[in-house]
C-alpha positions as CSV (number, residue, x, y, z in Angstrom):
1,M,-7.4,-40.7,-3.3
2,S,-8.5,-37.0,-3.0
3,T,-9.4,-35.0,0.1
4,R,-9.8,-31.4,1.0
5,Y,-6.1,-31.3,2.0
6,S,-4.9,-32.8,-1.3
7,K,-5.7,-29.7,-3.4
8,T,-2.7,-27.4,-2.8
9,K,-3.0,-25.1,-5.9
10,Q,-5.7,-22.7,-7.0
11,L,-7.1,-23.7,-10.4
12,P,-9.1,-21.3,-12.6
13,G,-12.8,-22.0,-12.4
14,A,-12.4,-24.5,-9.6
15,I,-13.8,-24.2,-6.0
16,D,-11.2,-23.2,-3.4
17,Y,-11.2,-25.4,-0.4
18,G,-9.2,-23.0,1.8
19,Y,-6.0,-25.0,2.1
20,E,-4.4,-24.0,-1.3
21,G,-1.0,-22.5,-1.2
22,T,1.7,-22.3,1.6
23,D,1.6,-18.7,2.6
24,V,0.6,-18.9,6.2
25,P,0.8,-15.7,8.3
26,D,2.9,-16.1,11.5
27,D,1.1,-13.3,13.4
28,I,-2.5,-14.6,13.3
29,E,-3.7,-17.7,15.2
30,V,-7.3,-18.8,15.1
31,P,-8.4,-21.0,18.1
32,P,-9.9,-24.3,16.8
33,C,-13.5,-25.2,17.4
34,S,-14.4,-28.9,17.3
35,I,-16.6,-31.5,18.9
36,E,-14.7,-31.4,22.2
37,D,-15.6,-27.7,22.5
38,V,-19.3,-28.5,22.2
39,D,-19.0,-31.2,24.9
40,R,-17.3,-28.8,27.3
41,A,-19.9,-26.1,26.6
42,V,-22.8,-28.5,27.4
43,F,-21.0,-29.6,30.6
44,E,-20.5,-26.0,31.7
45,L,-24.2,-25.3,31.1
46,F,-25.2,-27.8,33.8
47,N,-22.1,-27.4,36.0
48,K,-22.1,-23.6,36.3
49,G,-24.9,-22.1,34.1
50,I,-28.2,-23.5,35.5
51,P,-28.6,-23.1,39.3
52,L,-28.8,-26.8,40.1
53,I,-28.4,-26.8,43.9
54,Y,-29.8,-29.0,46.7
55,E,-30.0,-28.4,50.4
56,L,-28.7,-30.9,53.0
57,R,-28.6,-30.3,56.7
58,K,-29.3,-26.6,56.1
59,Q,-26.3,-26.3,53.8
60,T,-26.6,-25.7,50.1
61,T,-24.4,-27.7,47.7
62,R,-24.2,-27.7,44.0
63,I,-25.3,-30.9,42.4
64,P,-22.3,-32.7,40.8
65,V,-22.2,-33.1,37.0
66,I,-20.6,-36.0,35.3
67,F,-19.8,-36.3,31.6
68,A,-20.0,-40.0,31.0
69,T,-16.9,-41.5,29.4
70,G,-15.3,-44.9,29.6
71,E,-16.6,-47.1,32.4
72,R,-19.1,-44.5,33.7
73,F,-20.6,-44.3,30.2
74,A,-21.3,-48.1,30.3
75,V,-22.9,-47.9,33.7
76,L,-25.1,-44.9,33.0
77,R,-26.1,-46.3,29.7
78,R,-27.7,-49.2,31.5
79,K,-29.6,-46.6,33.6
80,R,-27.8,-47.6,36.8
81,P,-26.7,-44.9,39.3
82,L,-23.1,-44.4,40.2
83,R,-21.6,-45.4,43.6
84,D,-18.6,-44.3,45.5
85,K,-15.8,-46.5,46.8
86,A,-17.9,-47.5,49.9
87,G,-20.8,-48.6,47.6
88,A,-23.1,-45.7,48.5
89,L,-25.1,-44.0,45.8
90,I,-23.8,-40.7,44.6
91,L,-27.1,-38.8,44.7
92,P,-28.3,-36.3,43.6
93,L,-26.4,-36.4,40.3
94,I,-26.5,-35.1,36.8
95,S,-25.1,-37.3,34.0
96,I,-24.4,-36.3,30.4
97,I,-24.0,-38.8,27.6
98,R,-23.4,-37.8,24.0
99,S,-25.8,-40.0,22.1
100,G,-24.8,-39.2,18.5
101,I,-23.7,-36.7,15.8
102,E,-25.6,-35.7,12.7
103,Q,-23.8,-34.2,9.8
104,D,-26.9,-32.7,8.3
105,P,-28.5,-30.7,11.1
106,T,-32.2,-29.9,10.8
107,K,-31.8,-26.4,12.3
108,G,-29.0,-23.9,12.8
109,M,-27.2,-24.5,9.4
110,T,-26.6,-21.7,7.0
111,G,-24.5,-21.1,3.8
112,G,-20.8,-20.7,3.6
113,Q,-19.8,-24.4,3.5
114,T,-18.2,-24.1,0.0
115,Q,-16.0,-21.0,-0.1
116,P,-13.3,-19.9,2.3
117,M,-14.1,-17.1,4.8
118,V,-12.3,-13.8,4.8
119,I,-11.6,-13.0,8.5
120,K,-9.3,-10.1,8.2
121,R,-8.3,-7.5,5.6
122,R,-5.4,-5.2,6.3
123,L,-2.8,-3.1,4.7
124,S,0.2,-5.2,3.6
125,K,3.7,-4.5,4.8
126,K,4.6,-4.0,1.1
127,D,2.1,-1.1,0.8
128,P,4.5,1.7,2.0
129,N,7.0,0.8,-0.8
130,Y,4.2,0.9,-3.3
131,Q,3.0,4.2,-2.0
132,S,6.5,5.6,-2.5
133,L,6.4,4.6,-6.2
134,I,2.9,6.0,-7.0
135,N,3.1,9.1,-4.8
136,K,-0.6,9.3,-4.4
137,L,-0.4,12.5,-2.3
138,G,1.7,14.3,-5.0
139,L,4.6,15.2,-2.7
140,Q,7.4,17.0,-4.5
141,N,10.1,17.6,-2.0
142,Q,10.5,14.2,-0.3
143,D,13.3,11.9,-1.4
144,D,11.5,8.7,-0.6
145,F,8.6,9.4,-3.0
146,A,8.9,9.1,-6.7
147,T,8.6,12.4,-8.6
148,R,9.7,13.7,-12.0
149,N,12.3,15.9,-10.4
150,H,14.2,12.8,-9.3
151,K,14.7,11.5,-12.8
152,L,18.4,11.5,-13.8
153,G,17.9,11.9,-17.5
154,R,16.7,10.3,-20.7
155,S,18.5,8.2,-23.3
156,L,18.4,8.7,-27.1
157,S,15.3,6.5,-27.3
158,G,13.4,8.7,-24.7
159,K,13.6,6.1,-21.9
160,T,14.4,7.1,-18.3
161,T,17.9,6.1,-17.4
162,G,17.8,6.3,-13.6
163,S,17.2,8.5,-10.6
164,L,19.2,11.0,-8.6
165,P,21.4,9.6,-5.8
166,G,19.3,9.0,-2.6
167,T,16.0,9.5,-4.4
168,I,13.3,7.4,-6.0
169,S,11.8,7.7,-9.5
170,S,9.5,5.6,-11.5
171,R,8.4,5.2,-15.2
172,R,4.8,5.4,-14.1
173,Q,2.8,8.4,-15.2
174,G,2.6,10.6,-12.2
175,S,-0.9,11.1,-10.8
176,P,-2.1,14.6,-10.0
177,P,-2.3,15.5,-6.4
178,S,-5.6,14.7,-4.7
179,L,-7.9,17.3,-3.3
180,P,-7.1,16.6,0.3
181,A,-3.4,16.9,-0.5
182,M,-3.9,20.3,-2.3
183,T,-5.9,21.6,0.7
184,G,-3.3,20.5,3.2
185,R,-5.3,17.5,4.6
186,L,-2.6,14.9,4.1
187,L,-3.9,12.7,7.0
188,T,-7.2,12.1,5.4
189,P,-7.7,8.3,5.1
190,D,-7.7,7.3,1.5
191,L,-7.6,3.6,0.6
192,S,-8.3,3.9,-3.1
193,N,-5.0,2.4,-4.4
194,N,-3.3,0.2,-1.9
195,I,-1.9,-3.3,-1.5
196,F,-4.1,-5.3,0.9
197,E,-3.4,-8.5,2.8
198,I,-6.4,-10.8,2.9
199,I,-6.5,-13.5,5.6
200,T,-8.9,-16.4,4.9
201,L,-10.1,-19.6,6.8
202,P,-11.5,-22.8,5.3
203,P,-15.3,-23.1,5.1
204,V,-17.3,-23.9,8.2
205,K,-18.5,-27.5,8.7
206,Y,-21.9,-27.7,10.4
207,F,-23.1,-30.6,12.4
208,Q,-25.5,-31.4,15.3
209,A,-24.5,-33.1,18.5
210,N,-27.2,-34.9,20.5
211,Y,-27.0,-35.5,24.2
212,E,-29.0,-37.4,26.8
213,I,-29.3,-35.7,30.1
214,T,-30.3,-37.7,33.2
215,F,-31.2,-36.3,36.6
216,W,-30.7,-38.7,39.6
217,A,-32.1,-38.1,43.1
218,Q,-33.4,-39.9,46.2
219,Y,-36.3,-37.6,46.9
220,T,-39.1,-36.2,44.8
221,Q,-38.6,-32.7,46.1
222,Q,-35.0,-32.7,45.0
223,M,-36.1,-33.8,41.5
224,N,-38.8,-31.2,41.3
225,D,-36.3,-28.5,42.1
226,M,-33.9,-29.7,39.4
227,L,-36.6,-29.9,36.8
228,T,-38.0,-26.5,37.7
229,A,-34.5,-24.9,37.5
230,V,-34.0,-26.3,34.0
231,M,-37.5,-25.2,32.7
232,A,-37.3,-21.7,34.3
233,S,-33.8,-20.9,33.2
234,S,-34.2,-21.2,29.4
235,Q,-33.6,-18.0,27.6
236,W,-36.7,-18.4,25.3
237,Y,-39.5,-20.4,26.8
238,P,-41.3,-21.4,23.6
239,G,-38.1,-22.7,22.1
240,R,-36.6,-24.1,25.3
241,T,-33.1,-22.8,24.3
242,F,-29.9,-22.0,26.1
243,R,-26.9,-20.1,24.8
244,I,-23.8,-22.1,25.7
245,E,-20.3,-20.6,25.3
246,T,-16.8,-21.8,25.2
247,K,-13.7,-20.3,26.8
248,K,-12.4,-19.6,23.3
249,G,-15.2,-17.3,22.5
250,Y,-17.4,-19.5,20.4
251,W,-21.1,-20.0,21.3
252,F,-23.9,-22.3,20.3
253,V,-27.6,-22.7,20.9
254,A,-28.8,-25.7,22.9
255,Y,-32.3,-27.0,22.3
256,V,-34.0,-29.0,25.1
257,D,-36.5,-31.7,24.1
258,A,-40.1,-31.1,25.2
259,A,-40.5,-34.6,26.8
260,M,-38.9,-35.4,30.2
261,T,-39.3,-39.1,30.8
262,P,-39.3,-40.5,34.3
263,A,-37.8,-43.9,35.3
264,N,-38.4,-44.5,39.0
265,N,-38.1,-47.8,41.0
266,Y,-41.2,-47.2,43.2
267,D,-42.9,-50.2,41.8
268,D,-40.1,-52.7,42.3
269,F,-40.8,-53.3,46.0
270,T,-37.2,-54.4,46.5
271,D,-34.6,-53.7,49.1
272,D,-32.8,-51.3,46.8
273,E,-32.7,-47.6,47.8
274,R,-35.4,-45.5,46.4
275,L,-34.3,-43.8,43.1
276,V,-35.9,-40.9,41.3
277,R,-34.7,-40.4,37.8
278,Y,-35.7,-38.2,34.8
279,S,-34.2,-38.1,31.3
280,F,-34.5,-35.7,28.4
281,S,-32.7,-35.0,25.2
282,L,-30.6,-32.0,24.3
283,S,-29.4,-31.1,20.7
284,V,-26.8,-28.5,19.8
285,P,-26.4,-27.3,16.2
286,A,-22.6,-26.6,16.1
287,Y,-19.8,-26.0,13.7
288,I,-16.1,-26.9,13.1
289,I,-13.7,-24.1,12.5
290,A,-9.9,-24.4,12.0
291,P,-9.8,-28.0,13.4
292,E,-6.6,-29.2,14.9
293,F,-5.8,-32.9,14.9
294,P,-2.7,-35.0,14.2
295,G,-1.8,-34.5,10.5
296,A,-4.0,-31.4,10.0
297,P,-2.4,-28.6,8.0
298,P,-2.5,-25.0,9.3
299,P,-5.9,-23.5,8.3
300,V,-5.0,-19.8,7.9
301,R,-4.0,-18.6,4.5
302,R,-2.8,-15.2,3.2
303,T,-3.3,-13.6,-0.2
304,Y,-2.4,-10.2,-1.6
305,S,-4.5,-7.9,-3.7
306,S,-3.4,-6.5,-7.1
307,P,-4.2,-2.7,-7.0
308,E,-3.0,-1.7,-10.4
309,I,-4.4,-2.5,-13.8
310,S,-2.2,-1.6,-16.7
311,F,-3.6,-0.7,-20.2
312,D,-0.7,-0.8,-22.7
313,V,-0.9,1.3,-25.9
314,M,0.6,-0.5,-28.9
315,K,2.5,1.3,-31.6
316,V,3.2,-0.6,-34.8
317,G,4.3,0.2,-38.3
318,G,1.2,-0.3,-40.4
319,H,-2.5,0.3,-40.5
320,P,-4.6,-1.7,-38.0
321,T,-7.6,-3.2,-39.7
322,A,-10.6,-5.2,-38.5
323,P,-12.9,-7.6,-40.4
324,A,-15.4,-5.6,-42.4
325,G,-19.0,-5.7,-41.4
326,G,-21.7,-7.3,-43.4
327,V,-23.9,-5.5,-45.9
328,V,-27.0,-7.6,-45.6
329,P,-29.6,-5.7,-43.5
330,S,-30.4,-7.5,-40.3
331,G,-33.8,-9.1,-39.9
332,D,-33.6,-9.5,-36.1
333,P,-35.8,-6.9,-34.3
334,S,-33.4,-7.0,-31.3
335,S,-30.6,-5.5,-33.5
336,F,-32.5,-2.2,-33.7
337,L,-33.1,-1.5,-30.0
338,L,-30.6,1.4,-30.0
339,A,-31.3,2.6,-33.6
340,D,-32.5,5.9,-32.2
341,L,-29.0,6.7,-31.1
342,T,-27.3,6.2,-34.5
343,N,-26.7,8.7,-37.2
344,L,-26.1,8.7,-41.0
345,D,-22.4,8.1,-40.6
346,D,-22.7,5.0,-38.6
347,P,-22.3,1.6,-40.4
348,Q,-25.4,-0.2,-41.4
349,I,-27.0,-2.6,-39.0
350,A,-26.3,-5.9,-40.8
351,S,-26.2,-9.6,-40.2
352,S,-23.1,-11.8,-40.7
353,M,-23.3,-14.7,-43.2
354,G,-20.6,-17.2,-44.2
355,S,-17.8,-15.1,-45.6
356,D,-14.1,-15.9,-45.3
357,P,-12.9,-13.5,-42.5
358,N,-9.4,-13.2,-43.7
359,A,-10.4,-12.5,-47.3
360,A,-13.1,-10.0,-46.3
361,A,-10.7,-8.1,-44.0
362,L,-8.0,-7.9,-46.6
363,A,-10.5,-6.7,-49.2
364,A,-11.9,-4.1,-46.8
365,A,-8.4,-2.9,-45.9
366,N,-7.6,-2.0,-49.6
367,P,-8.6,1.6,-50.1
368,K,-9.0,1.0,-53.9
369,N,-11.8,-1.5,-53.3
370,P,-14.6,0.1,-51.2
371,G,-17.3,-2.2,-50.0
372,G,-15.0,-5.2,-49.9
373,T,-15.9,-6.8,-53.3
374,Q,-13.3,-7.5,-55.9
375,L,-14.6,-7.9,-59.4
376,V,-12.6,-9.4,-62.3
377,G,-13.7,-9.1,-66.0
378,G,-15.5,-6.8,-68.3
379,P,-18.9,-5.1,-67.8
380,Q,-20.7,-8.2,-69.1
381,F,-18.7,-10.8,-67.1
382,F,-18.1,-10.3,-63.4
383,E,-16.3,-13.0,-61.4
384,K,-16.4,-12.5,-57.7
385,V,-13.2,-13.4,-56.0
386,S,-14.3,-12.4,-52.4
387,V,-17.7,-11.2,-51.5
388,N,-18.1,-9.5,-48.1
389,I,-21.4,-10.8,-47.0
390,G,-20.4,-11.4,-43.4
391,G,-16.8,-11.4,-42.5
392,Q,-17.4,-12.0,-38.8
393,K,-15.9,-14.7,-36.6
394,A,-16.8,-15.7,-33.1
395,G,-14.3,-15.1,-30.3
396,P,-11.6,-12.4,-29.8
397,E,-9.3,-11.8,-32.8
398,P,-5.8,-10.5,-32.5
399,T,-5.0,-7.1,-34.1
400,S,-4.4,-7.3,-37.8
401,I,-1.9,-5.0,-39.6
402,L,-1.9,-4.2,-43.3
403,R,1.8,-4.1,-44.3
404,M,3.8,-4.1,-47.5
405,V,5.9,-7.2,-47.6
406,T,8.6,-8.4,-50.1
407,N,8.6,-11.9,-51.5
408,P,12.0,-13.4,-50.7
409,F,11.9,-15.5,-53.9
410,T,10.7,-13.1,-56.6
411,G,11.5,-9.7,-54.9
412,E,8.0,-8.5,-55.7
413,K,6.2,-6.3,-53.1
414,S,2.6,-6.9,-52.2
415,E,0.1,-6.0,-49.4
416,S,-0.3,-8.6,-46.8
417,L,-2.5,-8.9,-43.7
418,V,-0.5,-10.0,-40.6
419,K,-1.5,-10.5,-37.0
420,I,0.3,-9.3,-33.9
421,T,1.1,-12.1,-31.5
422,T,3.3,-10.3,-28.9
423,S,4.5,-6.8,-28.3
424,N,7.0,-5.4,-25.9
425,Q,7.0,-1.6,-25.9
426,R,10.0,-1.2,-23.6
427,K,12.2,-3.3,-25.8
428,G,10.6,-2.1,-29.0
429,E,9.9,-5.6,-30.2
430,T,6.8,-6.7,-32.1
431,V,6.2,-10.2,-33.4
432,Y,3.9,-10.9,-36.3
433,T,2.5,-14.1,-37.7
434,E,1.6,-14.7,-41.3
435,G,0.4,-17.8,-43.2
436,I,2.4,-18.8,-46.2
437,S,0.3,-18.8,-49.4
438,I,1.1,-19.3,-53.0
439,D,-1.0,-17.8,-55.8
440,L,-1.3,-20.3,-58.6
441,G,-3.3,-18.0,-60.8
442,M,-6.8,-18.5,-62.4
443,L,-7.7,-21.9,-63.5
444,N,-10.0,-21.7,-66.5
445,E,-11.6,-24.6,-68.2
């Protein structure tokens, strides 16, 4: 069984759900936004936003609003008015019933439901230590910044052995002072090489909540005032919309349906009290952000940037070689798009065709065999051992070195093409790999 909360590690090429990792910042808290926040926002719209007021005995009173839950929901669902403990009708009254939720809203939905959201980007607490090592300002007389003057000395191998007491040094190549530093403007903001702390939230989940609003009254004049207040208070008349807000700072747009359906009891001719009732629908495209419910993990995650990219220079004992290019001219017109930028010393634009890459590279690395073709025999009999027609291979290839190796069994020396697998410049270690091959000589019939 797999859910959004089951994926706890970031995988290469996979979509991040926003709950990967366990690095949760303790100084950032995002208030949750869920279905309950939408219900409260709709309730506050009719309870405080729209001026729904009636006058009784020369006193103005705000019409009570009830969000139907439990027993009241069952009563109002049957289109029956509420009564107090004495049995009298509570009128006028506004009742709100949530009629349903749609997970695929027809309006108000946008992108951003797949990737986590970046809500804050700030300098990390580790950045001051990093700035002390790189010394971006080029300060020379400050002990807590790495400079060449703080190096204690060098060993026989040329490596730095340490720093002076109370100072900081680094093996990094010192960067030249920036222009603001040389002109005395040290406080100029420069965020070109820093460690950033990135705060993210899981993606937003969009939905649409539908509500049924019912106005209850005993007099037609009261109902007219209530309907007029709703129709005249909308922010945009053609769309019949309201902006509803929550105490947490989230806001939504509520859409009022065009039809307002009456349901009066004028025609019943019974002893019941006269009842004036109108109902209409209201839809709110909303979203869920950082939900909190029993069992939900904390939604906020923190990651750090990597401000430095290291390009290592490799030094090996031997001659680096590469597979030789083909000698067959290319017949593809696209290969000659940049032919105007070449000169006579550039290699020929050729196509690659089925040649052994290792054999072609070894032949090309031999300075006594230009062109990569090794011929055996007299002028009338030529036997081709390796013909460099292509010599190309798809995908990246490790660096190959032409070295003189000694056969441990015969003691003979021969040239061999080896590949570098790993290299550690600080420790002076280089690991080569070579396939074992045995020359059985020429087999003639």
